[in-house]
N, C-alpha and C positions, 0 to 999 in steps of 0.2 A: 295232060298237064296244062296245055294252053287253055282248055275249057275252064279249069279250076281258077287260073289266073284271071280269066275274063269275068267269071262269076264274082270273084273277090273284088275286082275293080268296080263292077256294077254296084256291089253292096256298099263300098266306100263312097261312091259318088252319091248314092241315095242317102246315106247317113249324113253327108255334108249338107244336105237340104233339110232332112227331117229333124235332126237334133237341134239346129238353131231355131227352127220354127216351134218345136216343143218348148224350148227355153223361153221364147218370146211369149207363148201362151201362158206359161206359168207365171212369168213376171207381170203380165197384164192382169191376170187373176188376182195376184197378190195386191196390186195397186187398187183394183176395183173393190176388193173385200176389206181393205184396211180401213179402220175407223179413224176419224180425226181425233186428235188429243183434245181434251176439254180446254177451252180458253180460260185463262186466269180470271177474266172478267165474269165468267159464269159462276164462280164460287162466291157465295154471299159473304159480304164483309164481316157480318156478325160471327159467322162460322170461322173465319180466318183469325179474328181477334180472340175467340174462345180457344182455338187450337194453340195459339201463341201463349195464352195466359196459363193454360192447364199443363202441368208437368205430368207426363204419363210414360211409364216404362212397360213395353209389351213383352209378354212371355219371359219374365225374369226366372232365373233358376240358380240356386247355389247349393253346395254340398259341403259336408264336413264330417268330423268324427267326434262322437260324444266321449265323455270321460270313461264310459263303460266299454268303449271299443266298437260301438255300433256306427255304421255309416248312415248318415241322415242326408236326404235330398229333399229340398223344398222348392216348389215351383208354383206358378200362378199364371192366369191368363193375362192379367195386367196389375200394375201397382202404382199408387200415387203417394207422394210424400205427405205425411200428416202435418196439418197446419199448427197443431198444438205441440208436437214433439218432433224435433229434427232427426231423432234417431229411429223414428217409427214410420211405417207405411201402411196404408189400407190397401187391401188386395181383393181381387175377384177370382173365384174358382181356385181357392187355395188347396194345394196338394202337398202331402208329406209322405215320404217312404223311409222306413227305418229297417235297415238290414242288420240284424243282431249277430253277435259272434257265434251263437249256437246254431246259426243257419236259418232261424225263423225270421219272418218279415211281418211288418205292420204297415198298412197303408191307411192314411187319413185323408178324407176329402171334405171340403166345406164350400157352401155357396159363396161365402164371403169370409173375411178375416182380417187380421192385423199382424204385422211383424214388428217386434220391438228389438232393435239391435242392442240397446244398452242392457235390457233384461234378458237378452238371448232367449226369447220366447216367441212362439207362434200361437196366436189365438184364433180358433175356428168358430164361426157363428153361422146362423141360418140352419139348414138341415145338414148335420154333420154325420158322416159315416166312417166307422173304423172297422177294418177287416184284417184279421190275422191269418197267417199261413196254417195255423192249427185248426181253423174252421170256425172261429168266432166272428160274427158280424154284429156290430152294434150301431145304433142310431140314437142321436141325442140332439139337443139344440145348441150346445156350446161346449167346447173343451179347450184346454191349454196344454201345449207341449213345451217343456223346458228343453232347449236345444243342447245345453251343456251335458245333461245326464240322461236325456231321452225319457224322462218321466212324463206320463200323460195323465191328466186329471180332468174328469168331466165336471161341468159346473152344476149339473142337476141330474134329474132322473134320466134313465136310458132303458131301451129295450134291446135285449141280446138274443140272438139265435146261436146256439152252441151245439156241438156234436151230440151232447146228451139230452138236449131239449131246449126250452126257452126260459129266459130269465127276465125279470125286471128288477131294477135297483135304483136307489136314490143317488148313488155316486159310484164311480169306478176309478181306480188308480192303477196304472200300468207302470211297473218299475223293474229294475234289474235286481236279481237276488244277491245275497251277500258275497258270493264267490264270483259274480259277473259271468257265470256260465250259462245263464238262462234268464228269462223274464217271468214275472208273475202278474196276475190280475187280482186285485182286491176289490170285491163288491161290498158296499156298505149301505146303510140307511134303508132298511125295509126290503131286504132281498127276498124275492119270491121265485122259486124254481118249479117249472112244470117239466117233469121227467118223461122222456119218450124212450121206452125200452127198445133196444135194437132187435130187429127181426132175426 
């Protein structure tokens, strides 16, 4: 029993020396590796005045419910207020997700776009991609989503990959059916379908 007490006492006395030394080594390493914060004088004055002048909102996101009961979520990488319209903003990397009452989803992404609060609309531009949970993938140059009713209208021609094949069309309109139980896609203006039979 005395031997066990003696071993424990030796361990405690060594720990009193080793642990403070280890803490001192860790602290000195922390101070040696820490970087100095940039001095305010290192930031160019032109950059400071530009940052103060430009209003920018990073990673904005908002959500709501359309008249048809769909949940809509709109997000972007950044947004700037429009100089022409106080109710509008230009955005980068605009994204929209529509969760419909029937369980289907629609996701729209665009390189750039604009949000108009008064018109309750999101306009996508650049390379725009629309993807549905039913297997449709569409690409076009621009489209508009009306946030009140969830109607999506492409501005011009688009290419579509569908479960039954591939399509091209001059315009596409995505809207809720009359009973608000599901959604429909209407392709118009020179629709061309290449059917791929299932194996």
